[in-house]
N, C-alpha and C positions, 0 to 999 in steps of 0.2 A: 504494500500500500504506500503510495507517495503522499506523505503528510504535507508536502508543500501545496498540494492541490485540494486539500480537504476544506470543505465549507463547514465550519462548526456553528451549531445553533444551540443555544441554551434553552431547554424546555423542561420545566418542573424538576430542576435539579440534575438533569442529565445533559451531557454534551454528546451530540451525535455526529458521525462522519457523514460525508455525502452519500455513502452507501447505506446509511441507516444504522450502522453498528455503534453501540454505545462505547464512548471512550471512558467516561467516568459517570457514576451514578452516586449521588450523595445520599447516604443513609441518615436516618433521623439523628443519630449520635454524632454526625459530622464526618464519619469515615467515608472514604471514596472507593467504591468497587470499580476496578479497572479492567476486569476480564477474568478468563479462566486460563490457568496454566496448562501446559500440554498434558499434565497428569490429571486434569479435570478439576483441580482444586481452585477455589476462589483466590484471587489476588486483590488485596485491599490495602490502600494507603491509610495509615492510622494517624501520622503526624508529619509535619514538615517544618524545618527550622526557617526562620524569617531572614537569615543572613547568608550572604555569599562571601566566600573567601578564596584566596589563591592569587598568584601573580598574573598569570596569563589565561587561566581557565576558570570558569565559574563552577563551583561545587555547592550542592545543597544537601544537608543532612535530612533524613527522613526515616520513619519506621513503617514497615509493612508486614502484612501477614500473608502467608501462602498456606492455605489449609489451616492447620492448628499451630504452625510455627510462626513465631514473631521474630523479625529480623531487623537489625539496625543497618541502614545503608547510607551511602553517599552517592548522589546522582552526579555524573559528570556532564554538565550542561553545555559546555563548549563543544563545537564540532557536530551539532545537530541533536544532541541529547539522546543517545541510544546506548549509553554505557552507565554502569553503576558498580560500586564496590560494596559488597555485603560483608559486614564485620564478622570475622571468623570464618568466612567462606572464600573470599577472593574477589577478583574483578570479573564482571560479566558484560557481555554485549547482548542486547535484546535479540532474541531469536523467535519469540512468539509475539502475537499481537498484544497479549496482556502485558508482557514486560515492557514492550515498546510504549504502550499506553501509560504504564506506570511512570517510566522515566520522563516522558514528555509532559505528563500531568504535573509531576513534581517540579520540573524545570520551568514550566509556564505558570505555576500558581503564584498569585500575588498575595502577600501577607503571610499569615501563619495558619496552620491547621493543627490544632492541639486537641 
């Protein structure tokens, strides 16, 4: 999917792609569902830090869950926002629509999600 060509529309707490697939759905508690992992488990963004840091690249700390596992991560927002570092697991490049949605959502979010 080419995210440069997506027309995003906000509708009742959800952001939809031009093909109608949900990028993020806001739950009542403020968490953001961003899709299903290749394992079929839900991927949900739980919190996002409000600050960027780094000399040449922008990074943003966040927490997410995949199924029952809670993970602390750092999104690498420079270069298109398709990579993240999962604390204790290593660096990843988005390979599924859910993880790409996760990183893009975190990098594009304005403010904080606590």
